[in-house]
C-alpha positions in Angstrom: 5.6 4.5 -3.3 6.8 1.3 -4.9 10.0 -0.1 -3.3 12.4 -2.7 -4.9 14.3 -5.0 -2.6 14.5 -8.3 -4.6 10.7 -8.1 -4.7 8.6 -5.2 -5.8 6.3 -4.0 -3.0 4.3 -1.0 -1.8 3.8 0.2 1.8 0.6 1.8 2.6 -0.8 3.2 5.9 -4.3 2.4 6.9 -6.5 3.6 9.8 -7.2 1.3 12.7 -10.9 1.0 11.6 -9.7 -0.9 8.5 -7.7 -3.6 10.4 -10.7 -6.0 10.6 -11.3 -5.7 6.9 -7.7 -6.5 5.7 -6.3 -10.0 5.8 -2.9 -11.5 5.2 -2.7 -13.1 1.8 -5.6 -11.1 0.5 -5.5 -10.0 -3.2 -5.7 -6.3 -3.8 -5.7 -3.9 -6.7 -2.8 -1.5 -7.1 -2.8 1.6 -9.4 0.1 3.8 -10.3 0.0 7.3 -11.8 2.0 6.2 -14.9 -0.8 3.9 -16.0 -4.2 5.5 -15.2 -7.1 3.1 -15.1 -4.7 0.0 -15.2 -5.0 -2.3 -12.2 -2.0 -4.4 -11.0 -2.5 -7.4 -8.8 -1.0 -7.3 -5.3 -1.0 -9.5 -2.2 -1.1 -8.3 1.4 2.2 -9.6 2.8 2.5 -7.9 6.2 0.2 -5.9 8.6 2.2 -4.1 11.3 1.2 -5.1 14.8 1.9 -1.7 16.2 0.4 1.7 15.4 2.6 4.5 14.2 2.2 8.1 13.3 1.6 8.8 9.6 5.0 9.4 7.9 6.2 12.9 7.4 5.9 12.7 3.6 2.1 12.7 3.8 0.8 16.0 2.3 -1.3 17.6 5.1 -0.6 18.4 8.7 -4.0 17.0 9.6 -3.1 13.6 8.1 0.4 13.5 9.6 -0.9 13.5 13.2 -3.1 10.4 12.8 -2.0 7.0 14.0 -2.0 4.4 11.4 -0.9 0.8 10.7 1.6 0.0 7.9 0.6 -2.6 5.4 3.1 -4.2 2.9 1.7 -5.3 -0.4 3.8 -7.5 -2.7 3.6 -6.9 -6.5 4.6 -9.1 -9.4 8.3 -8.4 -10.0 8.2 -9.6 -13.5 6.1 -6.7 -14.8 8.5 -4.4 -16.6 6.0 -1.5 -16.4 6.4 -1.1 -12.6 9.4 0.7 -11.2 10.7 1.4 -7.7 9.7 4.9 -6.6 6.4 5.1 -8.5 3.5 6.6 -6.5 0.8 3.9 -5.9 -2.7 3.6 -4.5 -3.9 0.3 -3.1 -7.6 -0.7 -3.1 -8.7 -3.4 -0.6 -11.7 -5.4 -1.6 -13.5 -5.1 1.7 -12.9 -1.4 2.3 -15.3 0.9 0.6 
């Protein structure tokens, strides 16, 4: 979900096995449901140093019990098409 706090950003949760493939400052692709097929540029701004359980708003019980790491991705705040609260998917270049 996109969040607006002076800067537009999205928080995603990734499994431990992805940590070696994601780097601070890395450019990523972000897609939102409102613009299917349109990629927005994002930059990895933060990778949590501590694991946490998947947030409760994840859809399935099986996914909620997994431990994950939060990753914060900054988006361009000057793009009027993006709005806080939009559902988003983040695609990391080194993760297949």
